[in-house]
ZAMARGU-4260 file (C-alpha; in steps of 0.2 Angstrom, whole numbers, plus 5000, padded with zeros to 4 digits):
<rodrens>
0) 4463/5804/5709 | 4464/5819/5721 | 4449/5828/5726 | 4455/5841/5739 | 4471/5850/5732
5) 4475/5868/5738 | 4485/5882/5729 | 4492/5897/5738 | 4475/5906/5733 | 4469/5896/5748
10) 4475/5913/5756 | 4487/5911/5771 | 4485/5893/5770 | 4492/5885/5754 | 4510/5885/5750
15) 4513/5884/5731 | 4505/5890/5715 | 4492/5880/5704 | 4506/5878/5691 | 4517/5870/5705
20) 4502/5859/5709 | 4502/5853/5691 | 4520/5849/5690 | 4519/5840/5707 | 4505/5829/5700
25) 4515/5826/5684 | 4530/5820/5694 | 4519/5809/5704 | 4510/5800/5689 | 4494/5808/5693
30) 4482/5811/5677 | 4466/5819/5685 | 4465/5830/5700 | 4454/5843/5707 | 4459/5860/5712
35) 4448/5865/5728 | 4455/5881/5736 | 4447/5886/5752 | 4432/5898/5749 | 4441/5904/5733
40) 4441/5901/5715 | 4455/5913/5709 | 4466/5899/5702 | 4453/5889/5693 | 4454/5896/5676
45) 4473/5896/5675 | 4473/5879/5682 | 4462/5873/5668 | 4472/5883/5655 | 4489/5876/5661
50) 4483/5858/5664 | 4485/5853/5646 | 4504/5857/5647 | 4506/5844/5659 | 4494/5831/5651
55) 4482/5832/5666 | 4464/5832/5666 | 4458/5847/5677 | 4444/5846/5689 | 4438/5861/5699
60) 4429/5865/5715 | 4428/5873/5731 | 4434/5868/5749 | 4420/5876/5759 | 4427/5880/5777
65) 4423/5890/5792 | 4441/5897/5796 | 4451/5881/5795 | 4437/5870/5799 | 4432/5860/5784
70) 4413/5857/5781 | 4413/5849/5763 | 4421/5850/5747 | 4411/5854/5731 | 4416/5847/5715
75) 4410/5854/5698 | 4402/5841/5686 | 4402/5853/5673 | 4402/5872/5669 | 4384/5873/5677
80) 4391/5865/5692 | 4405/5878/5693 | 4392/5891/5692 | 4382/5884/5706 | 4396/5882/5718
85) 4402/5900/5714 | 4384/5907/5716 | 4383/5898/5733 | 4400/5904/5740 | 4396/5922/5733
90) 4380/5923/5742 | 4388/5919/5759 | 4404/5930/5756 | 4394/5945/5750 | 4381/5944/5763
95) 4394/5939/5777 | 4384/5924/5781 | 4392/5909/5790 | 4393/5894/5779 | 4383/5879/5784
100) 4389/5863/5789 | 4380/5853/5777 | 4378/5857/5758 | 4363/5863/5749 | 4355/5852/5735
105) 4367/5855/5721 | 4361/5849/5703 | 4377/5849/5694 | 4390/5846/5708 | 4396/5833/5719
110) 4398/5835/5738 | 4412/5826/5748 | 4410/5827/5767 | 4426/5823/5777 | 4426/5807/5786
115) 4427/5816/5803 | 4414/5828/5798 | 4402/5814/5794 | 4405/5806/5812 | 4403/5822/5820
120) 4386/5826/5811 | 4381/5808/5813 | 4376/5809/5795 | 4368/5793/5789 | 4359/5797/5773
125) 4367/5803/5757 | 4360/5810/5741 | 4366/5802/5724 | 4378/5816/5723 | 4385/5816/5741
130) 4401/5806/5746 | 4412/5802/5761 | 4429/5807/5759 | 4443/5796/5768 | 4462/5802/5769
135) 4476/5789/5769 | 4478/5793/5788 | 4460/5790/5791 | 4460/5772/5784 | 4464/5765/5801
140) 4449/5772/5808 | 4438/5767/5793 | 4441/5749/5797 | 4432/5750/5814 | 4419/5762/5808
145) 4402/5759/5803 | 4405/5770/5788 | 4415/5757/5780 | 4398/5749/5775 | 4394/5764/5763
150) 4405/5756/5750 | 4397/5765/5735 | 4399/5782/5745 | 4417/5781/5749 | 4430/5791/5739
155) 4448/5797/5742 | 4449/5814/5751 | 4468/5815/5753 | 4471/5834/5755 | 4486/5841/5745
160) 4492/5857/5755 | 4511/5855/5757 | 4525/5846/5748 | 4538/5845/5762 | 4543/5850/5779
165) 4548/5867/5773 | 4531/5869/5766 | 4523/5864/5782 | 4533/5876/5792 | 4528/5890/5779
170) 4510/5884/5781 | 4511/5886/5800 | 4518/5904/5799 | 4505/5909/5787 | 4492/5902/5799
175) 4499/5912/5813 | 4500/5928/5803 | 4481/5925/5798 | 4477/5922/5817 | 4488/5936/5822
180) 4496/5925/5835 | 4513/5919/5841 | 4519/5904/5832 | 4520/5895/5849 | 4502/5898/5853
185) 4495/5893/5836 | 4482/5879/5839 | 4484/5864/5829 | 4466/5865/5824 | 4471/5880/5813
190) 4484/5870/5804 | 4484/5856/5790 | 4492/5840/5795 | 4510/5836/5790 | 4503/5821/5780
195) 4492/5833/5769 | 4504/5828/5754 | 4503/5821/5737 | 4507/5802/5736 | 4512/5795/5720
200) 4499/5786/5710 | 4506/5769/5715 | 4509/5774/5733 | 4490/5779/5733 | 4484/5763/5727
205) 4495/5753/5739 | 4488/5763/5753 | 4470/5759/5748 | 4473/5741/5742 | 4462/5734/5756
210) 4448/5747/5749 | 4449/5745/5730 | 4431/5751/5729 | 4436/5768/5736 | 4449/5770/5721
215) 4436/5765/5709 | 4423/5777/5716 | 4435/5791/5715 | 4440/5788/5697 | 4422/5786/5692
220) 4417/5803/5701 | 4432/5812/5693 | 4429/5804/5676 | 4411/5812/5676 | 4418/5829/5678
225) 4422/5841/5664 | 4423/5859/5665 | 4428/5868/5648 | 4434/5885/5644 | 4442/5891/5627
230) 4459/5899/5630 | 4473/5908/5620 | 4470/5907/5601 | 4454/5897/5604 | 4445/5909/5615
235) 4430/5918/5611 | 4424/5934/5618 | 4414/5932/5634 | 4409/5950/5635 | 4391/5956/5631
240) 4389/5951/5612 | 4373/5961/5608 | 4369/5978/5614 | 4352/5977/5606 | 4342/5962/5600
245) 4353/5956/5586 | 4370/5959/5577 | 4361/5968/5562 | 4353/5979/5573 | 4368/5983/5583
250) 4378/5987/5568 | 4364/5998/5560 | 4363/6008/5577 | 4382/6011/5576 | 4381/6016/5558
255) 4367/6028/5564 | 4378/6036/5577 | 4392/6038/5565 | 4381/6048/5553 | 4374/6059/5567
260) 4392/6063/5574 | 4400/6066/5558 | 4393/6083/5555 | 4398/6088/5572 | 4416/6082/5571
265) 4420/6087/5553 | 4411/6101/5545 | 4418/6097/5527 | 4423/6079/5528 | 4435/6073/5514
270) 4438/6056/5505 | 4452/6052/5518 | 4438/6054/5532 | 4425/6043/5523 | 4439/6030/5518
275) 4445/6028/5537 | 4427/6028/5543 | 4423/6013/5531 | 4438/6004/5534 | 4436/6005/5553
280) 4417/6001/5553 | 4421/5985/5542 | 4434/5979/5554 | 4424/5982/5569 | 4410/5973/5562
285) 4421/5958/5555 | 4429/5956/5573 | 4412/5957/5582 | 4417/5972/5592 | 4401/5982/5587
290) 4393/5980/5605 | 4409/5985/5613 | 4408/6003/5605 | 4389/6004/5608 | 4392/6000/5627
295) 4406/6012/5629 | 4394/6025/5620 | 4381/6022/5632 | 4391/6024/5647 | 4398/6041/5640
300) 4380/6047/5635 | 4374/6043/5653 | 4389/6054/5660 | 4385/6068/5648 | 4367/6067/5653
305) 4372/6070/5671 | 4384/6084/5666 | 4400/6073/5670 | 4415/6077/5660 | 4425/6062/5653
310) 4441/6058/5644 | 4442/6044/5633 | 4460/6037/5630 | 4470/6022/5628 | 4472/6014/5611
315) 4454/6017/5607 | 4458/6035/5605 | 4466/6030/5588 | 4448/6026/5581 | 4439/6038/5570
320) 4423/6029/5575 | 4426/6032/5594 | 4429/6051/5589 | 4414/6053/5579 | 4402/6045/5592
325) 4410/6055/5607 | 4419/6041/5616 | 4435/6051/5614 | 4440/6069/5609 | 4455/6065/5599
330) 4454/6067/5580 | 4465/6053/5573 | 4466/6061/5555 | 4474/6076/5563 | 4487/6067/5572
335) 4489/6053/5559 | 4486/6040/5572 | 4491/6023/5568 | 4475/6013/5564 | 4483/5996/5567
340) 4488/6001/5585 | 4469/6003/5588 | 4463/5987/5580 | 4468/5975/5566 | 4462/5959/5559
345) 4475/5950/5569 | 4469/5956/5586 | 4457/5945/5595 | 4455/5956/5610 | 4445/5972/5609
350) 4454/5989/5609 | 4456/5998/5625 | 4445/6012/5630 | 4452/6019/5647 | 4437/6032/5651
355) 4441/6045/5664 | 4428/6053/5675 | 4430/6065/5689 | 4434/6056/5705 | 4417/6064/5712
360) 4407/6056/5698 | 4415/6039/5695 | 4406/6030/5708 | 4389/6036/5700 | 4394/6030/5683
365) 4399/6013/5690 | 4383/6012/5698 | 4374/6016/5682 | 4383/6002/5674 | 4378/5989/5686
370) 4360/5995/5684 | 4361/5996/5666 | 4369/5979/5661 | 4364/5962/5669 | 4380/5952/5671
375) 4393/5964/5678 | 4407/5964/5691 | 4422/5973/5696 | 4439/5965/5691 | 4450/5959/5705
380) 4469/5961/5708 | 4480/5952/5720 | 4489/5960/5734 | 4504/5949/5737 | 4516/5948/5752
385) 4530/5961/5750 | 4547/5955/5757 | 4549/5969/5770 | 4531/5967/5776 | 4532/5948/5777
390) 4548/5950/5787 | 4539/5961/5799 | 4524/5949/5800 | 4536/5934/5803 | 4546/5944/5816
395) 4530/5946/5826 | 4525/5928/5824 | 4542/5923/5831 | 4540/5936/5845 | 4555/5946/5841
400) 4556/5964/5849 | 4551/5978/5839 | 4569/5985/5837 | 4575/5968/5831 | 4560/5968/5818
405) 4564/5985/5812 | 4582/5980/5809 | 4578/5965/5799 | 4565/5973/5788 | 4578/5987/5783
410) 4591/5973/5778 | 4609/5974/5776 | 4614/5965/5792 | 4628/5952/5789 | 4622/5934/5791
415) 4636/5931/5804 | 4628/5943/5815 | 4611/5935/5814 | 4604/5923/5827 | 4595/5907/5822
420) 4578/5915/5824 | 4582/5930/5813 | 4589/5918/5800 | 4572/5909/5800 | 4563/5925/5797
425) 4574/5930/5783 | 4573/5912/5775 | 4554/5911/5776 | 4552/5928/5771 | 4560/5925/5754
430) 4550/5909/5753 | 4533/5918/5756 | 4537/5934/5746 | 4525/5935/5732 | 4512/5924/5739
435) 4494/5931/5736 | 4490/5939/5753 | 4472/5945/5749 | 4462/5950/5735 | 4459/5968/5731
440) 4449/5978/5718 | 4457/5983/5701 | 4459/6001/5699 | 4448/6002/5685 | 4442/5986/5677
445) 4423/5982/5675 | 4417/5967/5668 | 4401/5967/5657 | 4398/5949/5652 | 4386/5939/5641
450) 4383/5926/5654 | 4381/5927/5673 | 4397/5931/5681 | 4397/5916/5692 | 4400/5905/5676
455) 4418/5911/5679 | 4421/5915/5696 | 4414/5918/5714 | 4412/5935/5719 | 4416/5946/5735
460) 4409/5962/5740 | 4423/5973/5745 | 4420/5991/5753 | 4416/5999/5736 | 4400/5990/5737
465) 4400/5981/5720 | 4402/5962/5717 | 4420/5958/5712 | 4427/5942/5704 | 4442/5933/5711
470) 4453/5933/5696 | 4464/5946/5688 | 4466/5955/5671 | 4479/5942/5664 | 4468/5926/5666
475) 4452/5937/5661 | 4460/5940/5645 | 4465/5923/5642 | 4448/5917/5644 | 4440/5930/5633
480) 4434/5941/5647 | 4439/5959/5643 | 4438/5973/5655 | 4430/5991/5653 | 4442/6003/5661
485) 4432/6016/5670 | 4444/6027/5680 | 4442/6042/5692 | 4454/6058/5692 | 4455/6074/5700
490) 4460/6084/5685 | 4442/6083/5677 | 4435/6087/5694 | 4446/6103/5694 | 4439/6109/5678
495) 4421/6106/5682 | 4423/6114/5699 | 4433/6129/5691 | 4418/6132/5679 | 4406/6132/5694
500) 4416/6144/5703 | 4417/6155/5688 | 4398/6155/5685 | 4396/6159/5704 | 4410/6172/5705
505) 4407/6181/5688 | 4389/6179/5684 | 4389/6192/5671 | 4400/6181/5660 | 4393/6171/5646
510) 4394/6152/5648 | 4411/6145/5644 | 4412/6131/5630 | 4426/6121/5638 | 4425/6108/5624
515) 4431/6121/5611 | 4449/6114/5613 | 4453/6118/5594 | 4452/6137/5599 | 4462/6134/5614
520) 4476/6124/5604 | 4479/6140/5594 | 4479/6153/5608 | 4496/6161/5610 | 4493/6165/5629
525) 4489/6148/5633 | 4503/6140/5623 | 4515/6153/5631 | 4511/6144/5648 | 4518/6128/5641
530) 4534/6136/5635 | 4537/6146/5651 | 4534/6132/5663 | 4518/6142/5670 | 4506/6127/5670
535) 4506/6124/5689 | 4489/6116/5693 | 4486/6110/5675 | 4483/6091/5673 | 4498/6081/5668
540) 4509/6096/5664 | 4513/6104/5680 | 4527/6092/5688 | 4545/6099/5688 | 4550/6086/5676
545) 4537/6091/5663 | 4540/6110/5666 | 4558/6107/5663 | 4555/6096/5648 | 4543/6109/5639
550) 4555/6123/5642 | 4569/6113/5634 | 4558/6108/5619 | 4551/6126/5619 | 4534/6118/5618
555) 4521/6130/5612 | 4508/6119/5602 | 4497/6104/5604 | 4507/6092/5594 | 4522/6097/5604
560) 4513/6093/5621 | 4507/6076/5613 | 4526/6072/5610 | 4531/6078/5628 | 4517/6068/5636
565) 4526/6051/5630 | 4544/6057/5630 | 4543/6060/5649 | 4539/6041/5651 | 4553/6031/5659
570) 4556/6020/5644 | 4559/6034/5632 | 4569/6045/5645 | 4580/6030/5651 | 4585/6023/5634
575) 4592/6041/5629 | 4579/6043/5616 | 4572/6058/5625 | 4589/6067/5625 | 4591/6064/5606
580) 4573/6069/5602 | 4576/6086/5610 | 4592/6089/5600 | 4584/6085/5584 | 4569/6095/5589
585) 4579/6111/5594 | 4592/6109/5581 | 4587/6104/5564 | 4605/6100/5558 | 4605/6086/5572
590) 4592/6076/5562 | 4605/6070/5550 | 4610/6058/5563 | 4595/6048/5561 | 4595/6032/5551
595) 4587/6036/5534 | 4575/6021/5536 | 4570/6026/5553 | 4568/6045/5548 | 4557/6040/5533
600) 4546/6028/5544 | 4545/6042/5558 | 4547/6059/5550 | 4537/6068/5563 | 4548/6063/5578
605) 4564/6064/5567 | 4567/6046/5567 | 4565/6043/5585 | 4553/6031/5593 | 4542/6041/5605
610) 4525/6032/5604 | 4519/6014/5606 | 4514/6015/5588 | 4532/6018/5583 | 4536/6000/5589
615) 4523/5993/5577 | 4530/6004/5562 | 4548/6000/5565 | 4544/5981/5567 | 4533/5981/5551
620) 4543/5993/5540 | 4560/5991/5546 | 4560/5972/5551 | 4547/5966/5540 | 4535/5959/5553
625) 4517/5958/5550 | 4506/5969/5560 | 4499/5955/5570 | 4517/5950/5575 | 4521/5968/5578
630) 4507/5969/5590 | 4513/5953/5599 | 4530/5962/5600 | 4522/5977/5608 | 4511/5968/5620
635) 4526/5957/5625 | 4537/5972/5630 | 4523/5977/5641 | 4526/5964/5653 | 4510/5955/5651
640) 4516/5941/5640 | 4534/5942/5642 | 4536/5923/5645 | 4526/5918/5631 | 4534/5907/5618
645) 4525/5917/5604 | 4535/5933/5610 | 4552/5923/5609 | 4547/5918/5591 | 4543/5935/5585
650) 4560/5941/5593 | 4569/5929/5584 | 4560/5933/5568 | 4564/5951/5570 | 4582/5948/5571
655) 4582/5936/5557 | 4573/5947/5545 | 4585/5962/5549 | 4599/5951/5544 | 4590/5946/5528
660) 4587/5964/5523 | 4606/5966/5525 | 4607/5977/5540 | 4622/5977/5551 | 4620/5968/5568
665) 4625/5985/5576 | 4611/5994/5568 | 4599/5979/5571 | 4603/5978/5590 | 4603/5996/5592
670) 4585/5997/5586 | 4580/5981/5596 | 4587/5988/5611 | 4578/6005/5609 | 4562/5995/5607
675) 4566/5984/5622 | 4570/5998/5632 | 4555/6008/5630 | 4540/5999/5622 | 4532/5994/5639
680) 4532/6011/5646 | 4529/6023/5631 | 4511/6030/5628 | 4501/6026/5613 | 4500/6042/5603
685) 4481/6043/5605 | 4484/6041/5624 | 4495/6055/5625 | 4484/6066/5614 | 4469/6062/5625
690) 4479/6068/5640 | 4484/6084/5630 | 4466/6088/5627 | 4463/6089/5645 | 4478/6098/5648
695) 4473/6112/5636 | 4456/6114/5645 | 4465/6116/5661 | 4477/6128/5654 | 4463/6138/5646
700) 4456/6140/5664 | 4473/6144/5672 | 4477/6157/5658 | 4460/6167/5659 | 4452/6162/5676
705) 4468/6158/5687 | 4461/6162/5704 | 4445/6153/5700 | 4455/6138/5693 | 4468/6137/5708
710) 4453/6137/5720 | 4446/6122/5711 | 4463/6114/5711 | 4464/6116/5730 | 4447/6109/5733
715) 4451/6094/5723 | 4467/6088/5733 | 4479/6098/5723 | 4491/6088/5712 | 4510/6087/5712
720) 4513/6100/5724 | 4508/6104/5742 | 4493/6115/5747 | 4505/6128/5753 | 4513/6129/5736
725) 4496/6130/5727 | 4492/6145/5738 | 4508/6153/5734 | 4503/6151/5715 | 4487/6158/5718
730) 4495/6173/5726 | 4506/6175/5711 | 4490/6175/5701 | 4484/6190/5711 | 4473/6181/5724
735) 4472/6186/5742 | 4473/6171/5754 | 4462/6173/5769 | 4462/6162/5785 | 4445/6153/5789
740) 4432/6165/5795 | 4415/6158/5804 | 4405/6170/5794 | 4413/6168/5776 | 4422/6151/5775
745) 4415/6134/5770 | 4422/6117/5773 | 4431/6118/5756 | 4439/6134/5751 | 4428/6148/5744
750) 4432/6162/5732 | 4425/6179/5735 | 4430/6191/5723 | 4449/6188/5722 | 4450/6182/5740
755) 4452/6164/5744 | 4444/6160/5761 | 4453/6144/5767 | 4441/6130/5771 | 4438/6123/5788
760) 4444/6106/5781 | 4462/6112/5783 | 4460/6114/5802 | 4468/6098/5808 | 4460/6096/5825
765) 4442/6103/5822 | 4430/6090/5822 | 4418/6088/5807 | 4403/6089/5818 | 4409/6106/5825
770) 4410/6112/5806 | 4393/6105/5802 | 4385/6113/5817 | 4393/6130/5813 | 4388/6130/5794
775) 4371/6123/5797 | 4366/6137/5810 | 4374/6150/5799 | 4364/6145/5784 | 4348/6144/5794
780) 4350/6160/5805 | 4362/6171/5797 | 4380/6177/5801 | 4387/6177/5818 | 4387/6194/5826
785) 4399/6191/5840 | 4408/6178/5850 | 4393/6178/5863 | 4381/6176/5849 | 4392/6161/5842
790) 4392/6153/5859 | 4373/6155/5861 | 4370/6147/5844 | 4383/6133/5842 | 4386/6119/5855
795) 4405/6118/5856 | 4418/6113/5868 | 4432/6126/5874 | 4445/6115/5865 | 4436/6117/5849
800) 4432/6135/5851 | 4450/6139/5855 | 4456/6132/5838 | 4444/6143/5829 | 4449/6158/5839
805) 4468/6155/5837 | 4466/6154/5819 | 4458/6171/5819 | 4441/6165/5813 | 4433/6178/5824
810) 4443/6193/5817 | 4427/6201/5812 | 4424/6206/5830 | 4439/6217/5829 | 4445/6209/5846
815) 4462/6202/5847 | 4464/6183/5848 | 4471/6185/5866 | 4456/6194/5872 | 4444/6182/5863
820) 4453/6167/5871 | 4451/6174/5889 | 4432/6178/5886 | 4430/6160/5879 | 4438/6152/5894
825) 4428/6163/5906 | 4412/6160/5897 | 4412/6141/5893 | 4422/6136/5909 | 4412/6146/5921
830) 4402/6132/5928 | 4413/6118/5923 | 4399/6109/5915 | 4400/6103/5896 | 4384/6099/5887
835) 4381/6094/5869 | 4363/6100/5869 | 4359/6118/5862 | 4353/6130/5875 | 4334/6133/5875
840) 4336/6151/5881 | 4349/6164/5878 | 4359/6167/5893 | 4364/6184/5900 | 4383/6185/5897
845) 4394/6193/5910 | 4406/6207/5904 | 4424/6204/5909 | 4437/6218/5910 | 4453/6211/5902
850) 4469/6220/5901 | 4477/6224/5884 | 4488/6210/5879 | 4501/6212/5864 | 4504/6199/5851
855) 4513/6200/5834 | 4513/6192/5817 | 4526/6179/5822 | 4514/6171/5835 | 4501/6171/5821
860) 4513/6162/5809 | 4516/6149/5822 | 4498/6146/5826 | 4495/6144/5808 | 4509/6132/5807
865) 4502/6122/5821 | 4484/6122/5815 | 4485/6122/5796 | 4503/6115/5794 | 4509/6130/5785
870) 4510/6149/5788 | 4501/6161/5776 | 4517/6172/5775 | 4531/6165/5765 | 4546/6157/5774
875) 4558/6171/5767 | 4548/6183/5780 | 4551/6170/5794 | 4570/6168/5790 | 4580/6172/5806
880) 4596/6178/5797 | 4599/6191/5783 | 4599/6184/5766 | 4614/6192/5758 | 4625/6189/5742
885) 4612/6178/5733 | 4608/6178/5715 | 4590/6177/5709 | 4583/6163/5698 | 4580/6174/5683
890) 4599/6178/5682 | 4605/6160/5682 | 4608/6161/5663 | 4621/6174/5667 | 4632/6161/5677
895) 4633/6145/5666 | 4647/6134/5673 | 4650/6146/5687 | 4646/6143/5706 | 4634/6154/5714
900) 4623/6156/5729 | 4604/6156/5728 | 4592/6157/5742 | 4577/6146/5739 | 4560/6140/5748
905) 4558/6122/5745 | 4543/6117/5734 | 4546/6099/5732 | 4560/6086/5733 | 4563/6067/5728
910) 4576/6055/5728 | 4581/6047/5711 | 4593/6033/5707 | 4608/6034/5695 | 4611/6021/5682
915) 4623/6013/5695 | 4609/6012/5708 | 4616/6026/5719 | 4604/6039/5727 | 4603/6057/5721
920) 4591/6070/5725 | 4581/6081/5714 | 4573/6097/5722 | 4563/6112/5716 | 4564/6129/5724
925) 4556/6147/5723 | 4567/6162/5725 | 4562/6178/5734 | 4552/6183/5718 | 4543/6168/5718
930) 4553/6161/5703 | 4557/6143/5701 | 4574/6134/5700 | 4578/6116/5700 | 4593/6109/5710
935) 4602/6092/5710 | 4612/6084/5724 | 4623/6071/5716 | 4628/6056/5725 | 4645/6064/5731
940) 4635/6077/5741 | 4617/6069/5743 | 4621/6062/5761 | 4632/6077/5767 | 4618/6090/5764
945) 4601/6083/5768 | 4584/6092/5764 | 4575/6093/5780 | 4557/6099/5776 | 4550/6115/5770
950) 4559/6131/5773 | 4573/6142/5766 | 4588/6134/5760 | 4605/6142/5755 | 4609/6133/5739
955) 4627/6135/5732 | 4632/6126/5717 | 4637/6126/5698 | 4624/6132/5685 | 4621/6120/5671
960) 4613/6124/5654 | 4603/6110/5645 | 4594/6117/5629 | 4591/6134/5638 | 4585/6126/5654
965) 4596/6131/5669 | 4598/6121/5685 | 4611/6120/5699 | 4622/6106/5704 | 4623/6107/5722
970) 4640/6110/5730 | 4633/6113/5747 | 4617/6117/5755 | 4610/6123/5771 | 4593/6125/5779
975) 4591/6142/5787 | 4583/6144/5804 | 4566/6154/5807 | 4562/6167/5820 | 4557/6160/5836
980) 4540/6160/5843 | 4539/6175/5855 | 4528/6165/5867 | 4543/6153/5870 | 4557/6166/5872
</rodrens>
């Protein structure tokens, strides 16, 4: 009976969820109602899905508005009507067109014009599908209006936006935030009415008792409407069902691709390979996932045709079909990957293929997908109001001073010290926290559908330039819309650019086959980098945590790296299983601590759960759950379905089965808690293996072409560490780091022999136009011969030229920076006139006699720190005091459980929390020899000895040994000063 209900997906307007709306309707005896969010259909699918739980008939539509001003409400008669409403809204949203005040001719939708709008438009004629909506408050006006004669066109249009005064207050705050205005200055035209509430069915009938035909018209309209989707176990995949023209042709094509790829992947395939291939093909065919594989193969094939690298990961990496046809590069036979984790007859959703491309190539791959497939869109995600952010916004709305807002957002102020306004800010901050704030684009999800996208949602056109639906992954999967994950990462870009640099820098070398990962896995020199922690720059293995873990594990092979990639994850680490795995890996006698059943299930990991597959194995073989039930367990642990009744039922069955098998409760709950603590965080084994393949490609380049590789790392945004540290690593590998030079440097870094010329992009205040002019003229007319030649050829301001001189970009002239600065000042400021136009004729430069001016390397270092953010010399050279009495990192093993002093240059630092929630700090340093050491500021010292930015620290502490990995527990630390700038002395 309600045709105009809003959820909080009427962004910065509505005040409760679509589920709360259904609860409200149930409480008020309403059996039919329409969800019509403002210019948004985000909640529609979930509204339909949940309506049956409340025994309510759902109707959906859109409230078309310009800002807060309502034009008309569209109600979908059926699925076609929902599609046409979505298409209409999307056209205006994507093209940034203002919505019209009157509706177009909809074939399968009703249009309801608000009573006041009809009067404003002086509308007197109505189509069969058009109606006049009257709210309870407007009934008193209707009695005296000519519109009361339109008896067959009048329907109830009682808006539902708030439930209470508190909701109305929150609504006004949201409107003030949306309008960026003080609450006291918010126009009432931007608000809903306090009366925009839901009345009970009886109260609504009573209100309209003098106009019973309005109730009848409304019921008749709503009874006509039915929009249907299948959800949950009844859902049907909405993805593109056919890649070719028929299911038979699709399967024939997939078989053909497998036959072609089989010889490339397996030189001598055995019965195990053929049996696995047949089993997978049969399952893929029976579950109608053939097109899913063909589409992914199409995307990867396009990328390969363009010379783009990719990594196929996710649970799809467990598939031999995916491996054979080139979607992934992980051999599931070699790794004994669990087939049922990839796909099983109980699984209704397609397996996950996360396909990574270089961050530089991803956009082109996405554009190809949109051109290649007809019904395509990006998946959305919701950015919600975070508590601190909403407190800041509310502080502004109430007009609080900035200092007060800062204090409130930090929290921790006793309530007794808060004034009434501050209490309101915090109270409504908690209420609004978690509301959707705006729609954003999912980091990877692309939808490729069988039917037009607007059958499911309206679309927006965000800055990425591709249509984006208005719902997220969870509801998408519920209705049978499964995403394709197309991601961008920098690791692949580093590999690709390193190969390009090698080809340019060493043209005599034969081409490198970077896909020859099998050879890389067996290379002792590459594996030594893992074991020694020398993988700086290599994808996924360079962080201090991974470096330390691989040293503890003494990782020196592919399988070890695969395990390490999953062990490092929070769930495994936090549950204590990481520590247990290291013990059992390093010391075989410790393996007897494993429960015999678990050891039998997971012999490769010594009875310790490491991978997501282990959850399935243990649930199936330890607790006797079916594979389908085990997968429900795994997915439930991920957080996606944690609240579902089916997960609770499986949990109960797990415990009951264990008791029936005679396990003691202590063992049962130990295993259950292990599953619970890590299942949502651990990787699928195939996922870890996919990462490991890319890591080995990076490690090969780092091992044999370290300078070229580090140049590529720097040019692609680095990774875990700072630019400064990657330059240090390049120097450790034999590179010479050169400051930008106007005759040699480019915008990115450029390698010449073993010299890395820093790119102009590092110069913080140099304008892009200056660099563009400099490089363009150099390309067209050759190198610059002098400062005068540069001034003649490049239009530049004295401020921009000063930066280039101070960074020593004119050092080829052999003049000092000070001399060049004086010459530049005289030549460019001689007439005080600035011009952006190039000079038509060369001018005759005057010769100036400048006295010899001395400068030193410390001044240069300060110039570099100002202009680049770091000096080229290391901080040890800049230390203002003598470093005496310290121990080197390589000698830490000689001082276990003793307190020593080490001088270290800070590499990276971060806070961490203890199990009790207290702060501690983890830091990585390099000593005078460039060797690493890690230090921990535990909670008792973390506040007393802060880390204040890069520089040299005296670190005094106790040396600890964990599996032959040595680190320091800080007793005290102190940052040392650096030499002063002589120009300021």
